C-alpha positions as CSV (number, residue, x, y, z in Angstrom):
1,M,17.7,27.3,20.5
2,N,21.4,27.7,19.9
3,Y,23.1,27.6,16.5
4,F,24.4,24.0,17.0
5,N,21.1,22.6,18.0
6,R,19.3,24.3,15.1
7,N,21.8,23.0,12.5
8,L,21.5,19.5,14.0
9,N,17.7,19.6,13.7
10,I,17.9,20.8,10.1
11,L,20.4,18.0,9.4
12,L,18.0,15.4,11.0
13,A,15.1,16.8,9.0
14,W,17.0,16.5,5.7
15,S,18.0,13.0,6.7
16,V,14.3,12.1,6.9
17,H,13.7,13.5,3.4
18,F,16.7,11.5,2.1
19,L,15.3,8.4,3.7
20,T,12.0,9.0,1.9
21,C,13.9,9.5,-1.4
22,S,15.7,6.1,-0.8
23,G,12.3,4.5,-1.4
24,L,12.6,5.8,-5.0
25,I,16.0,4.2,-5.3
26,A,14.5,0.9,-4.1
27,G,11.8,1.2,-6.7
28,F,14.4,1.9,-9.4
29,F,16.3,-1.3,-8.5
30,A,12.9,-3.1,-8.5
31,L,12.4,-1.9,-12.1
32,I,15.9,-3.1,-13.1
33,C,15.0,-6.6,-11.6
34,I,11.8,-6.7,-13.6
35,F,13.7,-6.1,-16.9
36,K,16.1,-8.9,-15.8
37,N,13.1,-11.2,-15.4
38,D,13.7,-11.5,-11.6
39,P,10.3,-10.9,-10.0
40,T,11.4,-12.2,-6.6
41,S,14.1,-9.6,-6.3
42,A,11.8,-6.9,-7.7
43,F,9.3,-7.6,-4.9
44,L,12.1,-7.6,-2.3
45,F,13.0,-4.0,-3.4
46,L,9.3,-3.1,-3.4
47,G,9.1,-4.5,0.1
48,L,12.0,-2.3,1.2
49,A,10.3,0.7,-0.3
50,L,7.1,-0.3,1.6
51,L,9.1,-0.5,4.8
52,I,10.7,2.9,4.2
53,D,7.2,4.4,3.5
54,A,5.9,2.9,6.8
55,I,8.5,4.6,9.0
56,D,9.4,7.9,7.3
57,G,6.2,9.6,8.3
58,S,6.7,8.9,12.0
59,L,10.3,10.1,11.8
60,A,9.1,13.3,10.0
61,R,6.8,14.1,12.9
62,K,9.4,13.2,15.5
63,F,12.1,15.4,14.0
64,K,9.6,18.2,13.1
65,V,10.5,18.3,9.4
66,K,7.8,20.8,8.6
67,I,9.2,23.3,11.0
68,F,12.9,23.0,10.0
69,I,12.5,22.5,6.3
70,K,9.5,24.6,5.4
71,N,10.0,24.9,1.6
72,I,9.8,21.1,1.0
73,D,6.4,19.5,1.0
74,G,7.0,16.1,2.5
75,R,3.5,14.9,1.7
76,M,4.0,15.7,-2.0
77,L,7.4,14.1,-2.0
78,D,6.0,10.9,-0.4
79,S,3.1,10.9,-3.0
80,V,5.5,11.1,-5.9
81,I,7.5,8.2,-4.7
82,D,4.4,6.1,-3.8
83,F,3.0,6.7,-7.3
84,F,6.2,5.3,-8.8
85,N,6.3,2.3,-6.4
86,Y,2.7,1.5,-6.0
87,I,1.3,2.2,-9.4
88,I,3.9,2.6,-12.2
89,I,6.1,-0.4,-11.2
90,P,3.1,-2.8,-10.7
91,S,1.7,-1.6,-14.1
92,V,5.0,-2.5,-15.7
93,M,4.9,-5.9,-14.0
94,I,1.5,-6.7,-15.3
95,Y,2.7,-6.0,-18.8
96,W,6.2,-7.5,-18.6
97,F,5.3,-10.7,-16.8
98,K,2.2,-11.2,-19.0
99,L,-0.2,-11.4,-16.0
100,V,-3.2,-10.8,-18.1
101,P,-4.2,-12.0,-21.6
102,V,-2.4,-10.4,-24.5
103,N,-5.4,-8.3,-25.6
104,F,-5.5,-6.6,-22.2
105,E,-1.7,-6.2,-21.6
106,F,-1.9,-2.4,-22.5
107,I,-5.5,-1.7,-21.5
108,I,-5.2,-2.9,-17.8
109,P,-2.0,-1.0,-17.0
110,S,-3.3,2.1,-18.7
111,L,-6.5,2.0,-16.7
112,I,-4.6,1.5,-13.5
113,L,-2.3,4.5,-14.3
114,I,-5.2,6.8,-15.2
115,I,-7.5,6.1,-12.3
116,S,-4.6,6.1,-9.9
117,A,-3.4,9.5,-11.2
118,I,-6.9,10.9,-10.7
119,S,-7.1,9.3,-7.2
120,Y,-3.8,10.8,-6.2
121,S,-5.0,14.3,-7.2
122,N,-8.3,13.9,-5.4
123,S,-8.4,15.9,-2.2
124,N,-11.4,13.9,-1.1
125,V,-9.9,10.5,-1.4
126,M,-9.8,9.9,2.4
127,T,-12.5,10.2,5.1
128,S,-12.3,12.6,8.1
129,D,-11.1,9.7,10.2
130,N,-8.4,8.8,7.7
131,F,-9.9,5.8,6.0
132,Y,-9.5,5.4,2.2
133,K,-12.7,5.9,0.2
134,G,-12.7,3.2,-2.4
135,F,-9.9,0.7,-3.0
136,P,-6.6,2.3,-2.2
137,C,-3.9,2.5,-4.9
138,V,-1.8,-0.4,-3.5
139,W,-1.5,-2.2,-6.8
140,N,1.9,-3.5,-5.7
141,I,0.2,-5.6,-3.0
142,L,-2.3,-7.0,-5.4
143,V,0.3,-7.9,-8.0
144,F,2.3,-9.5,-5.2
145,Y,-0.7,-11.8,-4.5
146,L,-1.0,-12.6,-8.2
147,Y,2.6,-13.6,-8.2
148,I,2.7,-15.9,-5.2
149,F,-0.6,-17.6,-6.1
150,D,0.3,-17.9,-9.8
151,F,-3.3,-17.6,-11.0
152,S,-4.2,-18.0,-14.7
153,Q,-4.2,-14.9,-16.9
154,I,-8.0,-14.9,-17.1
155,F,-8.4,-15.0,-13.3
156,N,-5.8,-12.3,-12.9
157,L,-7.8,-10.1,-15.4
158,L,-11.1,-10.7,-13.5
159,L,-9.4,-10.0,-10.1
160,I,-7.7,-6.8,-11.3
161,S,-10.9,-5.6,-13.0
162,T,-12.8,-6.2,-9.8
163,F,-10.5,-4.0,-7.8
164,I,-10.6,-1.3,-10.6
165,V,-14.4,-1.2,-10.1
166,L,-13.9,-1.2,-6.3
167,K,-11.8,2.0,-6.7
168,F,-15.1,3.8,-7.5
169,I,-17.2,2.3,-4.8
170,P,-16.9,4.4,-1.6
171,I,-16.2,1.5,0.8
172,K,-14.0,2.5,3.7
173,Y,-10.5,0.8,3.7
174,I,-8.2,1.1,6.6
175,H,-4.9,3.0,6.4
176,P,-2.7,1.0,8.9
177,L,-0.8,4.0,10.2
178,R,-3.4,6.8,10.1
179,V,-6.6,5.5,11.5
180,E,-6.1,6.3,15.2
181,K,-8.7,4.0,16.7
182,Y,-7.0,0.9,15.3
183,K,-3.5,2.2,14.9
184,K,-1.8,0.0,17.6
185,Y,-3.4,-3.2,16.4
186,S,-2.9,-2.3,12.7
187,F,0.8,-1.7,13.2
188,V,1.2,-5.1,14.8
189,F,-0.7,-6.9,12.1
190,M,1.1,-4.9,9.4
191,F,4.4,-6.0,10.9
192,L,3.3,-9.7,11.0
193,W,2.1,-9.5,7.4
194,F,5.3,-7.9,6.2
195,F,7.6,-10.6,7.6
196,S,5.4,-13.5,6.9
197,S,5.0,-12.3,3.3
198,L,8.8,-12.0,3.1
199,K,9.1,-15.7,4.1
200,I,6.5,-16.7,1.6
201,L,8.2,-14.7,-1.2
202,L,11.6,-16.3,-0.5
203,Y,10.4,-19.9,0.0
204,S,7.1,-20.1,-2.0
205,F,3.5,-20.0,-0.7
206,Y,3.2,-23.8,-1.2
207,S,6.4,-24.7,0.7
208,L,5.1,-26.4,3.8
209,N,7.9,-28.7,5.1
210,S,8.1,-27.7,8.7
211,Y,6.1,-26.4,11.7
212,F,7.7,-23.0,11.0
213,D,6.3,-23.0,7.5
214,Y,2.8,-23.7,8.9
215,L,3.2,-21.0,11.5
216,S,4.3,-18.5,8.9
217,L,1.3,-19.3,6.7
218,F,-1.0,-19.0,9.8
219,V,0.4,-15.6,10.7
220,W,0.1,-14.4,7.1
221,T,-3.5,-15.6,6.9
222,I,-4.5,-14.0,10.2
223,S,-2.8,-10.7,9.3
224,N,-4.7,-10.6,6.0
225,L,-8.0,-11.5,7.7
226,Y,-7.5,-8.7,10.1
227,F,-7.6,-6.1,7.3
228,V,-10.4,-7.8,5.4
229,V,-12.6,-8.1,8.6
230,L,-12.0,-4.5,9.5
231,T,-13.2,-3.5,6.0
232,I,-16.3,-5.6,6.3
233,Y,-17.0,-4.2,9.8
234,E,-16.7,-0.6,8.6
235,L,-18.9,-1.4,5.7
236,Y,-21.5,-2.9,8.0
237,N,-21.3,0.2,10.3
238,Q,-21.6,2.5,7.3
239,I,-24.7,0.7,6.0
240,F,-26.3,0.3,9.4
241,R,-25.7,4.0,10.2
242,N,-27.3,5.1,7.0
243,I,-30.4,2.9,7.5
244,F,-30.7,4.2,11.1
245,L,-30.5,7.8,10.0
246,K,-33.2,7.2,7.3
247,I,-35.5,5.5,9.8
248,K,-34.9,8.3,12.3
249,K,-35.6,10.9,9.7
250,F,-38.8,9.1,8.6
251,N,-40.1,8.9,12.2
252,I,-39.5,12.6,12.7
């Protein structure tokens, strides 16, 4: 490899790291929007951060970032930024926008921060086939749903508490970009979910004034169902497999 090509590859590798870091800037602007009481803009910036997170891994592999920048741990960099965007900012939102009753406005964000920090430091948080074990720390997605549906504080508290409990139950949840056997389908449904969610965020979940509105809602519903059904399917397989192994062991 000649000098020019090597420098070009190093430049491209650094560009991927800078792209990853731009997700942190998007999160910072989301935080500013929260303090300006502008949740819609905050979710738009979080959506941008989510989009960056979805593409930077593929670019890192394409441009062989690990080879050309060996002293920077891209996975660690990604985790730091994800923790800010997926855990810290949603925790601030829960407090700032009073999504739970006042007696829980410190307790719930604190619980989310603690269990998510432990989860991020757990080397056994994913299965060998790249499923999450327990509810993944995507509190930004959960808070987005709470915002668009505008539930009561009590219902929000019950829902968040349910997912906190699910964090400790080893049900397999799909990672859209890492689980190889579903990767192509998951990417399509993730793409559909992202843009239909953008439409709902900008025009309200309850705005149904045209065929396009109904189509967007249909696409959004189907894309959500895809991930829910996959989780149920994997849970069924997991239970069925365990029962089968126990029966087989008993017969032996």
